[in-house]
C-alpha positions as CSV (number, residue, x, y, z in Angstrom):
1,M,99.7,-277.7,14.7
2,K,96.3,-276.9,13.3
3,Y,94.0,-279.5,11.7
4,R,90.9,-279.5,9.7
5,K,88.2,-282.1,10.5
6,I,87.0,-283.7,7.4
7,P,84.3,-286.4,7.5
8,R,85.7,-289.7,6.0
9,E,82.8,-289.9,3.6
10,K,83.6,-286.4,2.2
11,L,87.3,-287.1,1.6
12,G,86.8,-288.9,-1.8
13,E,84.8,-286.0,-3.0
14,G,87.6,-283.6,-2.1
15,I,90.2,-285.8,-3.9
16,E,88.1,-285.9,-7.1
17,L,87.6,-282.1,-6.9
18,C,91.4,-281.7,-6.6
19,K,91.9,-283.9,-9.7
20,K,89.5,-281.8,-11.7
21,N,91.1,-278.6,-10.5
22,A,94.6,-279.9,-11.4
23,L,93.4,-281.0,-14.9
24,D,91.7,-277.6,-15.4
25,Y,95.0,-275.8,-14.5
26,L,96.8,-278.0,-17.0
27,Q,94.2,-277.1,-19.7
28,D,94.7,-273.4,-18.9
29,A,98.5,-273.9,-19.2
30,K,98.1,-275.5,-22.7
31,L,96.1,-272.5,-23.8
32,I,98.6,-270.1,-22.5
33,I,101.5,-272.1,-24.0
34,E,99.8,-271.6,-27.4
35,E,100.2,-267.8,-26.8
36,K,104.0,-268.4,-26.1
37,R,103.6,-267.0,-22.6
38,F,105.6,-269.7,-20.9
39,N,106.1,-268.1,-17.5
40,H,102.4,-267.5,-17.1
41,A,101.7,-271.1,-18.3
42,Y,104.1,-272.5,-15.8
43,V,102.2,-270.8,-12.9
44,S,99.2,-272.8,-13.9
45,V,101.3,-276.0,-14.2
46,Q,102.7,-275.4,-10.7
47,F,99.2,-275.0,-9.2
48,A,98.3,-278.3,-10.9
49,I,101.3,-280.0,-9.3
50,E,100.4,-278.6,-5.9
51,E,96.9,-279.9,-6.3
52,L,98.4,-283.3,-7.1
53,G,100.5,-283.1,-3.9
54,K,97.3,-282.3,-2.0
55,I,95.6,-285.4,-3.4
56,I,98.5,-287.6,-2.2
57,M,98.4,-286.0,1.2
58,L,94.7,-286.4,1.6
59,R,95.0,-290.1,0.5
60,E,97.7,-290.5,3.2
61,A,95.5,-289.0,5.8
62,L,92.7,-291.3,4.8
63,K,94.9,-294.3,5.0
64,E,96.6,-293.4,8.3
65,S,93.5,-292.5,10.2
66,V,90.9,-294.8,11.7
67,E,88.9,-291.8,13.1
68,D,85.9,-290.1,11.7
69,P,86.2,-287.2,11.1
70,I,89.7,-287.4,9.8
71,L,92.1,-284.8,11.2
72,V,94.0,-283.3,8.2
73,K,96.9,-281.0,8.8
74,E,96.3,-277.4,7.8
75,S,99.6,-277.5,5.8
76,V,97.9,-279.8,3.3
77,F,95.9,-276.8,2.2
78,K,98.4,-274.0,2.9
79,S,101.9,-275.1,2.4
80,H,102.9,-274.6,-1.3
81,K,106.3,-276.1,-0.6
82,G,104.9,-279.1,1.2
83,K,102.4,-279.9,-1.6
84,S,105.0,-279.4,-4.3
85,E,107.5,-281.7,-2.6
86,K,104.8,-284.3,-2.0
87,A,103.9,-284.2,-5.6
88,W,107.5,-284.6,-6.7
89,S,107.8,-287.7,-4.4
90,F,105.1,-289.2,-6.7
91,L,106.2,-287.7,-10.1
92,D,109.3,-288.7,-12.0
93,P,112.0,-286.0,-11.4
94,K,113.2,-286.2,-15.0
95,Y,110.3,-283.9,-15.8
96,K,111.2,-281.3,-13.2
97,T,113.7,-279.4,-15.4
98,I,111.8,-276.9,-17.6
99,F,114.9,-275.0,-18.9
100,D,118.1,-277.0,-19.4
101,E,121.3,-275.1,-19.9
102,G,123.6,-278.1,-19.5
103,D,126.4,-277.8,-17.1
104,F,125.0,-275.1,-14.9
105,D,123.1,-276.1,-11.8
106,D,120.2,-273.8,-10.8
107,E,121.5,-273.6,-7.2
108,D,125.0,-272.3,-8.2
109,F,124.3,-269.0,-10.0
110,H,121.6,-266.4,-9.8
111,P,119.3,-266.8,-12.8
112,R,119.7,-263.2,-13.8
113,D,123.5,-263.4,-14.0
114,F,123.7,-266.6,-16.0
115,H,121.3,-268.8,-17.9
116,T,120.9,-271.7,-15.5
117,N,118.7,-274.7,-15.3
118,T,115.1,-273.9,-14.2
119,K,113.3,-276.6,-12.3
120,A,109.7,-276.8,-11.4
121,S,109.1,-275.8,-7.8
122,H,106.9,-273.7,-5.6
123,S,109.6,-271.0,-5.6
124,T,109.9,-271.0,-9.4
125,R,106.2,-270.3,-9.6
126,L,106.9,-267.1,-7.7
127,D,109.8,-266.2,-10.0
128,C,107.5,-266.7,-13.0
129,A,104.6,-264.7,-11.6
130,F,105.9,-261.4,-10.5
131,V,108.1,-258.5,-11.7
132,D,111.4,-258.3,-9.8
133,F,114.6,-256.3,-9.9
134,E,118.2,-257.7,-9.9
135,S,120.5,-255.4,-11.7
136,G,117.5,-254.7,-14.0
137,W,113.8,-255.4,-14.2
138,Y,112.6,-258.8,-15.2
139,V,109.7,-261.1,-15.0
140,G,110.0,-264.9,-15.1
141,R,112.6,-267.5,-15.6
142,D,113.9,-269.1,-18.7
143,I,111.5,-271.9,-19.8
144,K,111.7,-274.1,-22.9
145,E,108.4,-274.7,-24.6
146,E,109.3,-278.4,-25.3
147,L,110.2,-279.2,-21.7
148,L,107.1,-277.4,-20.3
149,T,104.8,-279.1,-22.8
150,K,106.3,-282.5,-21.8
151,L,105.7,-281.7,-18.1
152,V,102.1,-280.7,-18.8
153,K,101.4,-284.0,-20.7
154,Y,103.2,-286.1,-18.1
155,V,101.3,-284.5,-15.1
156,E,98.0,-285.0,-17.1
157,T,98.7,-288.7,-17.2
158,M,99.6,-288.9,-13.5
159,V,96.7,-287.0,-12.0
160,P,94.2,-289.9,-12.6
161,K,96.7,-292.3,-11.0
162,A,97.0,-290.3,-7.8
């Protein structure tokens, strides 16, 4: 496993920079939401969520280590899935659904075949960012403006608490 050596005195600076970056991504998302480009807005939201996950992981490394410099796992900086999952261990999962189709579960059906629930995740970010083909060309996932806006506002309130 690879590690990065970070001086203990520099970790707080990194955490604050992550907070600023997360809030900047959320501000970008709000501007893009105004243009009704929800898939692109969600990409920024997911980056903010991943920065939040990084904050939590850096705080854990700081708390768990007595060494200086602190050895921080490379995955804290590279694993989109790990950062996203760490953030959602801190965030209320009721905000995770950004498109709610009711009875359908997003794991049961392919999103191009049926309208299914869309949940915030590192893989949804990929679905929203790039053109793909499944029985036809498409870009993105179904996202509801109201649910995305609630997620943005909620994450904004949580970043300072991380």
